[in-house]
C-alpha positions in Angstrom: -1.0 -23.2 -6.3 -3.1 -24.6 -3.4 -4.9 -21.8 -1.5 -3.2 -22.8 1.8 0.2 -21.8 0.5 -0.7 -18.2 -0.4 -0.1 -16.8 3.1 3.4 -18.3 3.0 4.0 -16.7 -0.4 2.6 -13.4 0.8 4.9 -13.4 3.8 7.9 -14.2 1.6 7.1 -11.3 -0.8 6.6 -8.9 2.1 9.7 -10.1 3.8 11.9 -9.6 0.8 10.4 -6.2 -0.1 10.7 -4.9 3.5 14.3 -6.2 3.7 15.2 -4.6 0.4 13.8 -1.3 1.6 15.9 -1.5 4.8 19.1 -2.3 2.7 18.3 0.6 0.3 17.6 3.1 3.1 20.7 2.1 5.1 23.4 1.4 2.5 22.3 3.7 -0.3 20.4 6.6 1.4 22.2 6.9 4.7 25.7 5.8 3.6 26.0 7.2 0.1 23.4 9.9 -0.4 23.3 11.7 3.0 26.6 10.1 4.3 26.8 8.8 7.9 28.0 12.2 9.3 25.2 13.9 7.5 22.7 11.5 8.9 24.1 12.0 12.3 23.8 15.8 11.9 20.1 15.2 10.9 19.6 13.2 14.1 21.2 16.0 16.2 18.9 18.5 14.5 15.9 16.5 15.8 17.4 16.6 19.3 18.7 13.0 19.2 22.3 12.0 19.9 24.4 11.8 16.8 25.7 8.3 17.6 22.1 7.0 17.3 22.3 7.6 13.5 25.1 5.0 13.3 23.2 2.6 15.4 20.1 3.0 13.2 22.2 2.6 10.1 23.7 -0.6 11.4 20.4 -2.0 12.6 18.7 -1.2 9.2 21.5 -2.9 7.2 21.5 -6.0 9.4 17.7 -6.2 9.6 17.4 -5.8 5.9 19.8 -8.7 5.2 18.1 -10.9 7.9 14.7 -10.2 6.4 15.7 -11.0 2.9 17.2 -14.3 4.0 14.4 -15.1 6.4 16.4 -15.3 9.6 14.2 -14.9 12.7 11.8 -12.8 10.6 9.2 -12.2 13.3 11.7 -10.9 15.8 13.5 -8.7 13.2 10.2 -7.3 12.0 9.1 -6.6 15.6 12.4 -5.0 16.5 12.2 -2.8 13.4 8.8 -1.4 14.2 10.1 1.1 16.8 12.8 2.3 14.4 10.2 2.9 11.7 7.8 4.6 14.2 10.8 6.9 15.1 11.2 7.7 11.4 7.4 8.6 11.4 8.1 10.9 14.3 11.1 12.4 12.6 9.1 13.3 9.5 5.9 14.4 11.3 6.4 18.2 11.0 6.9 17.8 7.2 3.3 17.0 6.6 1.5 13.9 5.5 2.9 13.2 2.0 6.4 11.8 1.7 6.8 13.8 -1.5 6.7 17.0 0.5 10.0 18.8 1.2 11.9 16.9 3.8 9.6 13.9 3.4 6.3 13.5 5.2 5.2 10.9 7.6 3.0 8.7 5.4 5.7 6.4 4.0 7.4 5.7 7.4 4.0 5.0 8.9 3.2 2.7 6.1 6.5 0.9 6.7 5.7 0.6 10.4 2.4 -1.1 9.5 4.2 -3.4 7.1 6.7 -4.4 9.8 3.9 -5.2 12.2 2.1 -7.2 9.5 5.3 -9.1 8.8 5.5 -10.0 12.5 1.9 -11.3 12.3 2.4 -13.2 9.1 5.7 -14.8 10.1 8.6 -16.1 8.1 6.9 -17.2 4.9 8.4 -19.5 2.3 12.1 -20.2 1.9 13.1 -18.7 5.3 16.5 -19.9 6.4 15.7 -19.8 10.1 12.2 -20.1 11.3 11.3 -17.6 14.0 10.9 -18.8 17.5 7.3 -18.5 18.7 6.1 -15.1 19.8 2.6 -16.2 20.6 1.4 -16.5 17.0 1.2 -19.4 14.6 2.6 -19.3 11.1 
């Protein structure tokens, strides 16, 4: 494989992995494990409005699918960074390690960094809809 194709392959791998994480966290974790009412209750316990849990669930499900397909990847990744930063905040009091009770903040912070990295890298190979320019090439 020529060396100039590696960044496109890296962006594809990151895009699919990040998208799969969003789908798993929305459809599996929030819908089936915690349930949407349970997720809303968690949001309320943080001082956030309960309806925000439904909005985050919907955003994560749609963002995950769009990332996997490669539809406007840069914009989706950029829009997901504040959601992930919010998850970092939500887990902040639980300590650093995500394996701690209630989940720590290291995994959500890592995902935030991955979303920003995806924004920088761009769409990658096999994207269905190339992102409109956001001031970066790729």
